[in-house]
N, C-alpha and C positions, 0 to 999 in steps of 0.2 A: 921525237916526232917534230918536224917543221911544218910551217904554216903555208897554206895556199895562198898566193897573192891575191889581193884584193882585185887587180887588174885582171885576173885570170878566171874569177869566180863564176863569170857569166858562161864559161863554157860548160858548167855543170848546171844551167839553167834553162836551157833551150833544148834543142834536138840534135846536138852535135853527139856523135859515135865516138867511143873510146876504143881502143885495143888492149887488151888485157895479156901480158905475157907470163906463163908460168914455166915451171922447169919439170921435165918429163923425168922418170927414174932412171933413164941411161944418160941424164945430163943435156940431153938436146932441148931446145926450146919448143914452146907450144904456145900460140896466139889466137885469140878468140876475139871477134867483135863484140862488144858489149854495151849496154846502156849503163848510165853512170850518173851519180848524185853525189851529194856531200852531206856529212852530219858533223858541223863545226869544221875541223880539218880532215876528219876521217874520209876516205874515199868509199862509196858504197856501190856494190853491184849485187844484183839478184839474179841467181842462177839455179840449176836443178842439181840436187844432191845424186851422185854417182858419176856424174861427167868428168871427162879426162882432166879439166881444168880444176874441177872440185877436189878430186883426189890429189891432184899434184899440189893444190894449196894446202891440204891437211899435211902432206908428206914433207913439204918444204914451203914455208911461208913467203920466201922471197919472191916478190913479183914486179913487174914494170907495168906501167899504165900510159898510153900516149893518146891525147885528143888532138884531133885537126878540125879547127873551125870551119862549118861548112859555108858560112858566108864570106869567110876570107881564108882560103886553104893556105896562106902564108903565115898563119896564126897558129902556134902549137903549144902544148904543155906536155912535158915529159915528167914522169914520176918513177922514182924508184923506191919501193917500200916494202912493208911487211905487214902480212895478214895479221890481225890481233884478235878477230872473232869470225866464227862461222856459226850461224845460228838460224834455226827456222822459226823463230819468235818473230811474229810480224810479218813474215816472209809472203804469206798469201795476200795480204793487204798491199805489201809493199810492191808487188809486182803489177797490181792493178793501179798503184799511183804511177809507176813507170809507163804503162800503158796509156793512161791518160795524157800524159806530157807528150810521149814519143808518137802515139798513134792517134790520140783524140777520142779513145773509146772508154767507156767506164770501166770495163774489165778486160783482162788480158785473154784473148780468145783461144790461144794457140797451146795452151796446155794439155799435156797427155795425161790419159787415165791412170791414176796412181802415182803421178810424179809428185816429189817432194820440193818445194822451194826453200832456198836458204838465201840469208842475207850474208854478204861477204864485207867485212869492215877491214881497210886497208890503211895502215899509218904510214904516211909518207916520210921519208928519210932524205931523199934528195928530189927538189923540185927545180925545173928550169922552164920559164916562160919566155917565148918567142913570139914577138908580134912585129916582124919587119917584112913588109910587103916586098913583093918582086918589083923591078925597075920599071914596071908598066903603071905601077900605082900613082895614082893622081886623085885630087879632091874630088873629081866626079866619078871615079871608080870607087873610092871610098864610099860615098853616098850611096851608090847601087848596093854596096855590101851591107851598108846599114840598113837600106829599105829591106832586103833578104832576110837579115836577121829579125827585124820588126815583124815581118809576115809570119816567119816561123814561130815567133813569141805571141803572136796574134794581138801585138801592141798597135792598132790602127792609129793612135793619137801620135805616138812617137814616129811612125811611118810618115804621117801628115807633117810632122815638124821638120822632115828633110827638105821642105818646099819653103821659097821666099814667100813673103805675104802676099806679093802679086803675081805669084808663079802662074803660068798656063799649063793646064794639063789636057791633052788631046787623046782623043780615041777615035782615029780615022774609019775604023771597021765597025764602029758600033752600030747595032741595028737600029732601024727607023724608030723613032719616038724615044730613042736614048740619047743623052746629050753626048755630042761629039767635041764638045770644047767646054773646059770649065776654067773659070778665072779666079784667082785668090786661092790662098791656103784654107780659108773657111769653107768656100764652097767644095774644094776637093774633099776636105775631111767629111763634110756632110754626106758626100756620095759615097765614100768608102767605109763610113764608121761602122756599119753592121757587117761589113764583108767576112771578117772572121767568125762570126756567129754561123754562117751558113755553109763557108769552104773551109776545112781543116787542112791547109797547106802544110806538107810534111817534108818535102826535099825539092831541091832544085838540081836538075841533072844536065849534063852535057853543055855547061856553061861556057859559051864562047863570046869573047870581049872583040870588038872590032874597034880599034882606034881611029880616028878621023884626023884630017889636016888641021882642024881647029882643036887645040888641047882642051878645050873646056866642053867639047861635045864628044859623047861616047856612044856607041851603039852595043848592045849586049843581048844575046839570045840564049834561050835555055828551054828544056822541058821542064814543065812544073807537075808534080804530082802531089796528089792529097785525096782528100775524102769529102763527099757532099755528108754534111752533119745530118740533115733530116733523113736521108735515105740509106747512107752507108755506101751509096755508089762511088767508084773509083773516079777521081778527077784527074785528068791527063791532058794539058794542053800546051802547045807549043807558044811561047811569047818572044817578041822582039821588042826591046825598049830603046828608045833614043832619049838620051839626057844631054841637057846643057845647063852648066853650073857658073854661078858668079858668086864671090865672097862667100864660098862654103855652103851654099844653098842651091837647090834645084830652082831654075827660073823657067825651064820649060821641059815638059816630058811628053813623049808621044809612046803610046801602048798599042802594039799590034798583036791582034789575036783573032782567031777564027770564032766569029759569035755563034755559029752553028754548032761547033763542038762545044762551047761553054753551055748555051742552052740545052744541048742534048745531055751534057754530063750533070746538070742541074735538074733536069727532069721537067723543064718546060719553061715558058716565058714568065708565068707567075713568081716562080722560084727565083728566078734572075732578077726580076723587078725588086723582090725583097732584099735579095743580096746587096743590091745597089741603091737601096733606100728611096726607090722610086714608088710613091703612092697614088700617083694619078695617071 
């Protein structure tokens, strides 16, 4: 068994999906998207007894696992390995742990009556980590990708740390009585510090990057999906971000989003005020 590189282990800590390749009885490949975790250097998945992939792994333990970073799709990890254990011990608790990380819910709500969960442990034999962004990569694009990962990981302190100490954060479409301009990293963090308690962001879809004539300024737009923690209601809002970077930090950021859509998703103005730490 070989070790998972330290610089790649974060791919098992957030909400990045993996693809598991198994071998059918006729020798053809079978691939499934799965949630993934680590136990030391063992790769862990949780699945259902009796599925094609489970039958395949019992018959032939050779597997492949591939993970692509959601915040940076040019980062990937490829693993060739062997299944060393399939057990139902702890599998029910394990799928709930996965659900908390990937869905933000205490229990996995999609179980079928009578299904038996199993934990599969995979020992890596060959590992290749690639973290080579495309030619469009710039310091400001990397900062955007860091922000996405911190939001998915609910780490608002790390998100705030992407800003310079004297950064300006603008929200041109914010409703009346909400700040439209914040100055300084401390003020920005105070505004967003409770965000992840109220909105469980789960994925960024249709990310489009628009370079500008200024290499330090970038426009990014995406559909953001998640769940409102208090109500379980779906959260889907289109965002546009405009970033300006200097010396590896964001010095100016403008967020454009539809306030009516956000208020509606949150279930009213009171919840939105709590989300953005506004008490008055």
